[in-house]
N, C-alpha and C positions, 0 to 999 in steps of 0.2 A: 363653457366646461365641456368638458370630452364626454364621448359615448363612454357607457360602459364596458365596450368591448374595447374601445384606443385602452381605454385601462387599464385591462386584465392585457392586454398585449406590452403594453408598457411597464410593466414589474420586472426588474431584474429576472436575468436569465434562471440565473442558476431557483429561483424560486418560481419563476414557471414552468421550468422543468419538474421541477418534486411534484408540482400540483399537478402535470400533465403524468408523471406516473401512478401519482395515487387515479388519475381518472383509468388511467392503461389497468392499474389491480383488484377496480373496486368495480370499475361499470365500465370494462370495454368498449362495449355497444354504443360510448356518447363518441365515441374519438372518430368514426366514420364522418358523425354530422360535426364537428369538432374542422377536421380541414375542407372543408367549405368557408367556416367563416373567410379567410386573407391565404393570397401567396405565402403570407409570412408565422402565420399558424399555421398552415399545411408543411412550411418548411420542417415546424418543431414538429410534429404530430405524426408523419410518416414516418420517418424513422421505428418511430414503438409500436405504429398499428401493425406493419408490416417487416419488424423484425424478426419475429420467430415464428415458426409454421409446425404446426401441431398437423401428421397426418396419421388417422386413422382407420379402420373396418369397421365401426357397429353402429345401430340400426337407428340411433340417436343421429347419425352424421350421411344417410344415408339422400335427405336431400342436398343438400349441400357438395359432395364429394366430387360429384361430375365436373361442376360449377367448379369447386377448386384446382385440381388437379389437370383440369385442362388451359386454365387461368395461367399455369406455373408453366405447363409444356410448351405455352408461346412464350414465354420470355420477355414477353411483349408489359406485362405488369408491374408493377410495384416492389413486387415479393425479387425480382431478377436482381434491381440496384441494393434494397436496404434487406433481403434476408441475412443473419448471422447464423441465429439457431436453429435445430431442425431437432422435428420430436417425431420417431415412427414406429408404432406398435400398431395389437391385433394383429395381423397378417390376419389372412384368410387362410385357409388348407384348404387343397386339393380334397374333394371329398364327392361323390354320388350325391351327395345330399343336398339338391340346387332346391330347396322349400326355402321361404320367408326371404329375406333381405341380402339371404348367400347368393340369390340368386340374379340380384341387382347388385350388387356390389362388385364382387366378382369378377366381372369382365371389367369393371373400371384399374381393379386393382390388377389384373392381367394388362392391360394397354396404356397405360398413364402410370404408373409409380414410380419406375424405375426412368421413363423421359421426364418426368416431373422434377427428382434425385439430380441429374444430371443436368438437368436448367439452372440450379441455383448455385449460379458459381462463386454464390461471394458469402457461402457459410463456411463456419472458421470452428464452428461448435455440432456437434450432429450426438441424435442420444437414439439405440438403437432398442427396443425392448419386446426379445425375442419368446414372448412368452406363449403360454399352455397353444396347440395349434399352430403355434408356426414352425413347426420342424416341415409340415404338410405344406408348407406356400413356399414363397420366392425369397428365404431369405440369404441364399447365394447369393442373389442377383441384386439384393436390398445393396446387402454388404459388399459387392463388386461396385456399385455406382459411388457406392460412401469413397473406396479407395479414390477414382476418379474427381473428386475434387482438390480443387487444385492449394485451394488455399484455407484448409481442413486443420487442425491443430488439437484440436481437442476430442476424444472417442471414449463415449461410454456404449456398452453391448451389454443387456443383461440377458439372461437365458433363463428356459423352466428346464426340470427334469428332464425333459426327452429327446435334450441334447448331451446325457452323457454320456453316450457311445461315438458321438458322430466325432469323426477321426480328419476334418477337411472342414473348415471355414472361411478361407482366405484372408487372416492375419496379415499372413507375410507381402501383403500386396500394399501393406499402407508402410509410410515411409515419413520424416519429418512434422513428427505429431510433439506435444508438448507437455498435455495433457491425456493419459490414455488411462480407462476404467473397465472392470471387467469385472463381473456380478454374475456367478456361478455358470461361469466358463469351464465347458468340459476339458480336463486333463491329460487324457489319454497322449503320449510320446508321437503323437506328429502333432498334434494341437500344441501341446509344448514346445516344437518347434518353432512352430506356425511363430508363437508368442515372444520366441529368444528373437527371430529375423526380425521382427517389428521393434522390438525392444535397439533392438543393432544398426536399422535402419533411423532410427530418430536420435541424432546423437544428444540433441538438446534438450531430450524429455524430462521436463522439472515436473510433475506429479505423477503416483504409477498406483494405482487400487485395483488390488485383486484380492476379491472378497467373496469367493465361495465360501458357501452353506456345507456341499458334500463334498468332500476333497476326493480326484480321483487321481488315484497317481500316474507314473509316467507309464506306466508297463502295464498299465488298465484295473478295472476294481475300483471300490471305494477305499479312500485313504481312513488309516482308524491311526489311536494312539500309535501303536507298536509300531505304525509305518504312514509316517506322516508326507505331505507331499513333498516332495524337493524344489520349493521356489529359489534355492541360489540355480541353480543349473539353467535358470534364463537368463543367469549377467552372466553367465563365464566369457561367453562368445566377443562380449563387451569388456570386460578388463583384460584380457589377453590381447586384444589391441595395442600394440604398442603405444599410436597415438590416441591410444581414452583416455576423456578427460567427464568424471559424471556432471551433469550439471542435477542429478535428483535433489529437490529439496523436498518434495513431498511424499510418503509412501505410507499405502497402508493396505494390511493382509490381513486376512478372514482367522478362520479355525483349523486347526490341527496341520497346521504347518511349521517349517523347520528354517533356522535361519542362523547360523554359526556365522565363525572371524572370514568363511573363505569368499563374502559376500560383500562385508565391509570395505573395501577398496573402490566399491559403489556407490558405498552411499558418504563419502568424504566430506558433501555439500548439503546433505540433511538436515535439518531441523525441524521437521515437522515427521514427529511417529505417529503410529495408531492402528497400534495389535488390537482394537475396539472390543468386545465386550466378548468375545472367547478364547481360552484357555489354547493361547500356540507353543509351542515348541523350538523357543528361544535359548541355544546353547548358551551358558557362560560363558563362552569366550567369543562369543556375538558381542555382549558388553564391556570386555575386557581390550577388545583390539579396538571397539568406539572412542574409549577414554586414550588407547594408545596413540590411534589418529591423530587426536585434537577433535574428534567432532562430538559438538555443546550443541545441544538437540535445546530449539527455543520451545516448541508444544509436543506435549507427549501427552498419551491418552492409552490406557492399559488396562486388565481386568485380573491384575493378580500381578503379586512381588516377590522377588526374590530377593535373600540377601548379596547377589549381583546387582541385581538393578538397584539398588539401592547403595550400592560402591559405587556404582558410574554416577549416579546421581548426584552425589557424595566430591566425585574427583574433579566438576567445575562449577563455575556459578555464572550464571545468565539464561534458565528457565522463566518464561515466559504465562506462559499455562502448565498448569497442570490439571488431566482427568483423569481420573480414577473412580469404575467401575465395577464392582464388584462382586461376580456370581459365587465366587466360593469360600469357606470359611479361610481367616486366618490362620495357620495351625502352626503357624511358627510365631504368630501375635507380631509382627512384619512392623504393623499403623505403627503403634508405640514408635518404633525408631523413623519414620516418617515422618511424625511430626518433630520429634525429639532433635534430629539429626539432616534432613531433607531439606526440610521448611526454615529451618537458621541459612541451609548453605545458600541459598537462594533468595532470601530476603526482601534482599535493594531491587530484585528485576520482577518478581512472582506477581503478576497483574489479572491473574485467574485461574480460580481452583474451583476444584468441584468433585462431592466426596456422593457417590451413589453406588450402597450396596443390598444385596434383595436375599440375600438367606444367613445374613450373621450380621450383630449390631458392634463389627470391631473398630470398623468405623466412624458412629456415632460421636458426636459431641459431648466431650464432657470440659470439665475444668479444668485437665492437663493440657486436654488437647488446644483445646483453644488460644494457650499461651504459646504453645508454638505459632497458629494460625497470624495471631496477632502480632508477632513479631512482623509481620509482611507488610510494610505499612505503605508499599504500592499499593497494592489489590485494588481491582475494580471490579468485580464480580466473585462473588463468593457463594457456593451451594454449598450447603450442608445437611447432613442428617441430625437429628433430636429429637426426644423423648416426648412425644403431647402431654406428656404434665409436667416436663420443667419450666420454670422463671423465668418464663419469654422476658420479663420487666429486667432480671440480673441480666441472659444470657444479650439481649441486645442494649444495654446499659456500656456492655465489656465492647460489644462491637461497634458501637457508634464510638465513642472513645477511641476506641485502639488500633480503628481504623479510617482515617480522616480522610482519603481519596475516595473508600468504596461506593458505587453507583447501584448495585444491585445486588439482595442478599437473597438466593433460592429457599427455601425451610421446604426441608420434605421429613415425614414421620420416618422414622427408624423401624428397622426391620421391615423395610416395603419389600413386600411380594407381590407379584406380578398378575397382579387379577381385581377386581372390582368390586370387589365382595366385602362384607358387611365391615368385615374389621378390618381393610383399609379406612373408608368410608367415614366409621369411625374416628379414628386416625387425621384422618383429614379435617372431619368435621371441628375434632375438639384444639386440636392445632389456630384453625379461625378463629374458632368462638375464644381460646386465650390471646391471638392477636388484639381482636375487637375488647377485649378488656382494657389495653393499652390506650383505646382513644382518650385523646385528646392529658395523654402523661408531658411528663418533660423529662428530655435526656438535658447532660451537658451541651455548651453549645458545640454544634458541627455542623459539615456540610451535610447535606439530604443524599437519599438515598433510596430507595424503593422493595420495599417485602413483595417477591415472589411466592406466591402458594400454588403452583403447576399444577394438574390433571395430568397424570396417568393412567389413560387411560378406560378413564370414568366419564363414559358416555354422556350422561349430565352435565347437560352447555351449563347451568346453573354453577357447577363448580371449574368453569375453566382457569379464570386467573383472578389469583385477590392483591390488590395494591396497593401498599402502604406507601404514603410520598414521606421521611423526614424530613422535615429542614429545620437549619436551628435548634435543632433539638427537643424541636415537637410535635407531635404526630399533626397532619392537619388534614388530612382526609381519610379517608378507608374507601373505595370503588370496587367494581367486580371490570374488568373488562374483559370483551368476548371475541373470537377469533373465528372468521378475520374479525381486524379494527373496523369500525364505522368510517364511512365517510364523514365531509363536515356537517356541522348540525347548527344549524344558523341560529336556533334560540340563546345556542350557549355566546355567541358572538366572538370577537377575536379568540376568547381563547377557546373555541371549539375546535380552532384548526388542528390538524396533524400537528405531532411534536417535531419532526422533525422543519416538517414547512412555518411552522412560528416560528422557531432558530432560526433557520436561515432569514425571517424576514426583520427579527431583533436585531440581527448577526450585523441586518444594512442600517438597523438604527445606530449602531455602534460604534457605525464607519463617518453616518454623513452625517446623525444628530445626534449626537455622542449627548447632548447635552438634555435633549429630549429623556433619556434614561432614568435617571433620578424622580420623574412625573410617575412613568413607568414601576416604576417599584410601589407606589403607593395604589395600587387598583386591587390591589387585592394578594395575601399569601404568596397562592400560585403562581400569581405573574410575576414577584417579588424574589419566588427561589429561582427564575430561568433571568431574570434581568442583574439579579446582585451578582452573579458570578462576572458577564459582561461589564458592571458598570467599576467591578474593583477587583480583575482580570489584567490589570498592566499598571502599573506606576511609574511614571517618569518625573526622577530627579534632575535640574539642570539648576542651573544657579546664574539667573542672568536680569537682570533690571525686569522686566515683567513678568515675573513669578513673587516681586519681592512684595507685597500684597497679601500673600497666601500662603506664599512658603515654610515661615514659621508654623503655621498654622500644624500642613500638612508634616511635616516632619515632627513634630510635635505630639502627635496622634498616631503615625507609625509605630515611633520611638515607644509608646506608650503599650502598643503592643493589644492592644482593649479592640478596637475597629473593625470592620467588617476586612479590610486587607491581609488581614492577620488568616483568614480563613480563607480569600478566597486566589490572592496574588498570588501568580504562577512567572508571573516575563514584568522583569524588572529594567530599566533607562535609566542611566546615570554618564551625564554630560556637564559639560562648561565646571569644571572646580575650580576654584577660585586660591589665587597664587597667594603668598603672602608677603604684601607690599603694604606701606603706609604713606603709597602718591594714592592717593583712592577719594573719593568721596562720600556723603554721611549711607546712601543706597548698599553701593561697594561691601564700608563698613558691620549693616545690618547683615545685608547676605554673609557675611564673611564669619562674624558670629555665630546664625546658626546650622554654616557648614559645621562649623568646630565642635557646636555643643551636639546636635543632634543626628549626626549622616551617620557616621558606624551606628550609631543603639539602630536605627531606623532601617539602616541593613538589614542588622541580624535577627531586628523584632519578627521576617521577615523569612516564617521558618519550609510557608510551603512555594517560595521556588523554587520553578525548574531551568529555568532560563533567563538569562542575563547576559548585555548586552554595556559594556564599561566603556565609550570612548575621552582616552588621558588625550588631548588633546597640546598645543601649543602650552597654553596657559598651565594644566596641567602637573607640570613636574615640579613646580613651584608650592602645586597643594597636595593635602593628603593621601596621593593615589595608594601609595605603599600600604595605608592603613586601611582605605579603600578594596583592595584586590585581596587582602589576609582575611575582611569581614565575609567578604564572597568565598574563600574558599572556606568559611566556613558553613558559610546554608546547607544544612544536610542532605536536601531532596534535589541540590542543582545536576543536571544533567546536562544542559548547551550552555557554552560559553564564549559571547565573543569581545576581545580584546583589541581595541585600534588604538594604533601611539602615533607622534609625529613627532618631528626627525630629529625635537630640543629630547628625544630618548636616546637618541643614538649608540651614546656613549655609557649608558647606564647597563651597571654587572648582573643588577639583583631586583626583580622584578617579585619576589615569592612565587612566581610560576609551580614550583616545583610540592607544595600547598595540596595543590588541586589532585581527586583522584575519583575516578570509578565517572567518568566522564562519559558520553557517549558523542558530542559533540563540539568539538573545539574550530574555533577560527580565532586567526590572529593575523591581524592587518597592522602592515607596514613596524611587525616587533620592531627594536633591536637582536641584532644577531652574535652576538662576542661570544667569547668560551661559554662562562659559565651561563650568560640567558642560551646559550647549546644545550648546554647540560639540563636545565630547570625543564628548559622544554621535552627534554628526550624524560625524563623522570616523570612529568608527568602525561605523557604520551606510554610510558611503562608503566602506571600505575591507575589506566583506565584501558584492563585490558577486551571491556567492553565498548569499544570508539567506536563507533557506526563511520563518523562523518570530520574532516579534515579538513581544514584550508590554512592555508601559508602562504595569504597572498599581502608580500611587502614589495618598496617599489623602489628604493634601494638598498640591498644588500649588503651585510657586513659580512664581513670573513669570520672561518670562528676565531683568527688570529687579532684582529679590528681592522677595519680599510672598507674601503668599497671595494663592492668586488667590480671583476669585468668580465671581458668576453675568453680571455685566456681563463683568471682562475674562479670557477663561476661556483657556486653554494653547491656542493652533496649534500640534498637532504634525503642520501641514503643513513647519512650517519647518524638519524632522529631514529633508524626505527631496528639500532644493532641489537640492542637491549634486549629485545621482546623475541626476536627470530633467534635467538641465544638461549631461549627456554626452550625442552625438549617437549615439554607439554603443551606448547604456545600455540592458542587458535585463533586465527585473527579474525576479526569481525566490520573492519571496515568496509563496506560499500562507498562510499562520496569520498573523492579526493579531488579540493583545488592547488594548484602553486603559481606559485607567481611567477616573473621576471628570472634571465638573469640565474637558473635553481639548473642544477642535476641529476637525472632520476639513470641508474642502470640498473641489471639483471640483481643484484643485489639486492635491491628493497624488491623484490617482485612478491616471494614469499608472504609478504606483510601484506598482500592483494590478492591474496589467491577468490576473496569473496569480491570481489570492487566489482559493482556495475558503473560508477558512474566515475567519468574522468574528465575534471576542468584548467586545461593549462591555459586560460584565458587568453590573456591580450596580447601576449607580449612571447615572445621568443624566445621558447626555453630549451636548453641546452639537454636534449632527452635524447640519451644514446641507442644508438638503433638495437643493442643488447636488451634492452629494458621491453623491447615489441617484439622483439624475439622468443622473446623468453618466457611474456604474457601467453602468445602463443603456442607453444610447447607447454602452459601448466595449463592450459585450460583456461583462461580468465578471460568471461567473454564479458565483454562492453556493451551495455543496453544505448547508453547516454555519453557523448563523447562530442567537447565544447576544445577548439583546438584554432590554434594562431597562423600554422604554418605545417604544411604538408612533406613529408620522405617518404622516397621510396618504404622504406618500411615499416609506415605509418598505411601507407596502403596494401600492402601483401599480411601486417596483420588483419585488415578491415576486410581480407577477402580469406580469411583463412576459415571464419566461422558466417555465421548466421542468426542475424536476433538484436542486431541494431535499430532501436526505438527513435533515438532524434542523435541527430549531426547538425551542429554548428560550424560554422568556416568561420572565422574572424580575421579574414587577414588585411596587415598592417606592411605586410611586405611584400617583393615581389615575385610570381610564380618560379624562377627561375630554373626549375627542372622540367616546367611544362608539363604541371602532372594533374592536374585541372580535368585535363582528354581523361585518362586514365581512372580520374573519382566516377566518372561521368559513364563512364563503358566496363564497367568493373565493377565497383562499388557496389553500385548503387541495384545492377541487375541483383548482386548477391545479398542485396537484403530487401530484397522488394515488394515480400508478404508482409513484413515486421514494422520499417521503417514509420516513423508518423510523426515525425519534424521534423524539417528539414530545414537551414537557415544557412544564406553567404548574404556576407558584409565582409566587403574590400575594400579599400583606401587608397590603394597604389598603379596600381591596374586594372586591366577589364577581362583576366582569363578568367574570373568566374563569373561573366556576364552570362546573360542566357541567350543561345540563339536555338535556330530548329532543329539538330542534332542531340543538342544539351536535357531538350525539352521532349524529347523521347522517351532518352531514358528516363528523368523524373517520374512521365506518367504512365511510367511500366511500375509505380507504389504506389498502388491500387491504395496503400492501406494511407496515405496522405492525411493529417486532418490541419497540421500547419503548417505553412512554405511560406519562405524569406526568398525574394530574386534581385538578386540584379539587372537591371535593363535599360535601354538605349528611351530616351524619352520623346527621340524621333520613330520610334517602331510605329509595328502592324497594332494598336491598343484591343481592338474589335475579337482579331484571329488570336492572338496573344489567350486569351481570355474564353475564348467558345473551345480552345485547344483544351485548355486545363478545366473548364464547366464537364466536358466529355470525358475524357480522360481521369479524371481524379475523385469519385463518386462519392466521397467522405470525406472531403474539403470544406471547413470552416473559417479558416479563418488564409488570407493573402496580402502579405507584406511587398508591395512594390517599393522599388531605394533606384534611387536614379546612379546611373556607370558616371564614376566620377574619372573624367576626362582632366588634361593637365592642365588646360584654361579655370576647372573651378579650383584648381588648391591656391590658389590666390587671396580669396576671397569669401564674403558672407555672401555676397551681389552677383558672385555667379551659381554661385550653388543653387538662391532661390531662384532662379532664373531655370537651372534644370529641374527644382523638385515643381515648380509653374505650369514648367509645363507637359512634367508627369502630371501634375494633377486636373490637367486640365484635357488630356488622349484619354484620364476615366474619366470623366463628366462627358465624353464625346460617347461615350460606350451607352453610358446611361439608360436609355429608351431599349438600345438594340431588345431581339429577341433572343431570348437561348434557347434552348432545348430545356422542357418543364422536367426538370433532375433534378437540382438540390438547390441555395443560397448557401450562399459564405460574403463573409465580410471583408473587405477589399481595405488595408490600410495600408494610407502615404504616410509615412514617418520621416523624421527632418531630424537629424544630427550635427547638435550643440545647438539648434540653433531658436535660442527663446521667441521667436518671433514668428514659425511656424505652427500651426498645431495640426496635428492629425488628423487625416479625412478619413470618415469610415464609414463608404458605404453597403446598403445590402442589395444587392441584386438576385 
């Protein structure tokens, strides 16, 4: 029997990682002890233990600050390898008062601080809190040191009122940032110029926060309502650049700042906008220009409404989160228009809705306003203001019945005042009492959700949080959860594990021991609440002899709409339809009768399904495939659709695809592409304005007029997007696109791909015109993930035009006739060396992409790599290769090795097996070699299509 330590390390990696994260969050001092358990455990724990460094000069750090700083300065400790996040706070000012801890700590600050910062070369996130007293310290030296960190991507700087008159911070030395957060920075003219240059020098900036509390105008002096800070001046230089292409997706500003239509060109990619808890001077022209430019916000947090904001929010559909934090009276009574107009406009996409107000009752929930909320069936989280005297049973019944996907309901007393006085306390207590009175009351049968009664500034820990879980319409329990949440309580057994750990464990049970789930459902009501969604979350309907003994029970149960599937099923698989024929046995006739009687009814009963895959194989053409597709089109919550066809459908001229709408993911595998079908696909795309993922992966294309395509007559994919592009208010959402072989793309379709981040041109040689890549570059489209089968000069030029590629997969089936592989290694990789995390090479006809000493040098420059797939020669020096990779790629987790295919391997499995065996032997020969104690990674040796070869995974 295995020891406890072996059992613990034998847990799945994701479960083990979650447990260790809980240890880090709640018992950090235990991590060093866990490092000593084994090499494998140390490999998991070390990144957590040393991933974050906090440097602060406070009395409680007096005993450890010298050792910490000197260890950092040496650069020999684990922080040099693992530290990614850096916090600096509480600098000591220069003062003649050298008493107490000042006298002890100040020399260490002067001697070690700057050197310690510069030693952390792996830091990509830094926060410097220049609080009271910091102005008298070396704050300029700290900021200067941060600018020298080569991998820095995210920067947060917080200042105190002491800095209000400062005219130099050195911010213009920062460049290449993806996230900037400035809190209460001075806004004198010189500082404004520094921020402007910092933004210009960060062309791939994605997140920007400028959250000052007492603004200074660019001419000096505090801003006022008559003279708000001119934020727009920060973007002028970037907008005026003819090659400018904004990447900013998240923007947050503080109070007393102005925005107009002048800055909108910088916000073309904006999806998240937070104008905070303060009244900003946002001009109406700003909202009008956002609408005309086609900017559709996904997340919006604001403190006030105006008619212009409401007009903007009703000009598009697609808002996912709306957070209203009102501190002012709704003088124009715009709250009614929000409930009546805005919420219905986004009813199919809104998942998070929150109302908090402080000085009035305009946003409290009423019977009329609740009707607008209940139209938003996709809501997962809802925070509302209600009167403590409200009929809580009636309110919760309406929410429970009207919001089937709700998971969290936050209740707040109306007319909340930001104090912890007796009035607020009594309101909270009354709400809590009303909730407790609901114990064991029955609601209609719906999914469970949790009710939160949060604490607004109340220091009493007993008022931390109240949770009620409602499952299957019954209040299961009322319990308190304290902050921070407790560690695992052994007395509670399995159910005492943290929720996220428990969910991952149950997910493994679902994947590897599905038959155990019904037994777990019987353990308790709380366990059933967790297990039931997993047990009934997916349904597979397949008409095969192996299903004959229970297929009728399954279909009749689904068709009745009374079982747990009607509540929980989100994913539906349909395959192996039976054709109509008389030449079959009794089992076939039995299955065929069930198919005709129950299939369509069963599909229509699954109202909660959001994901569908229908495999219409060769026999399905003689079956009710049209009825199945028609039934799928009627599912009200369907967001993701995958349809797979066979060659039997090549001449079909109608599939009913134009009946689908509001899809977010479409995947068509080998669909026929006659002119009528192409028109259906075009309409389906046009009717899905918030489409985020599209796959058209055919293997034998049909041209628009019928007949197979060839190299001289490839299929024009561009025509599918023409209808959308021609709409003036069109705003694309497509982020992932996959195409198959013998299809063409040109600059004509690029307007549809403005937000594209992942492009897969598959395993086939696509006819992608050079103009497509040139226009992608000029439009500022930045791909994060690219998978392709052929390189061209135009692709290489595109990839060297920007920085930010995270994953590159090269699956070459053709010879590299232009010998572009050297350019990829020497030009493309250095361009993305700070961001590339996944790199894969697979080739079949040549050795142009095989790893060599020069190629390896280029790869090792990409320090952020976590997964690498290499083509290598079995006869190569494996020990040298692995040693160089381990020393050069500190974050590597998985290394996949594949043998280079030579001419004598192409004819049979035996030669290929020999190459795989030789590569395996080379890896096994270095099993006991001693590497520097840096990190562990898995080596995978995978086979290509040979079922007799199993993967080799070895932990070094």
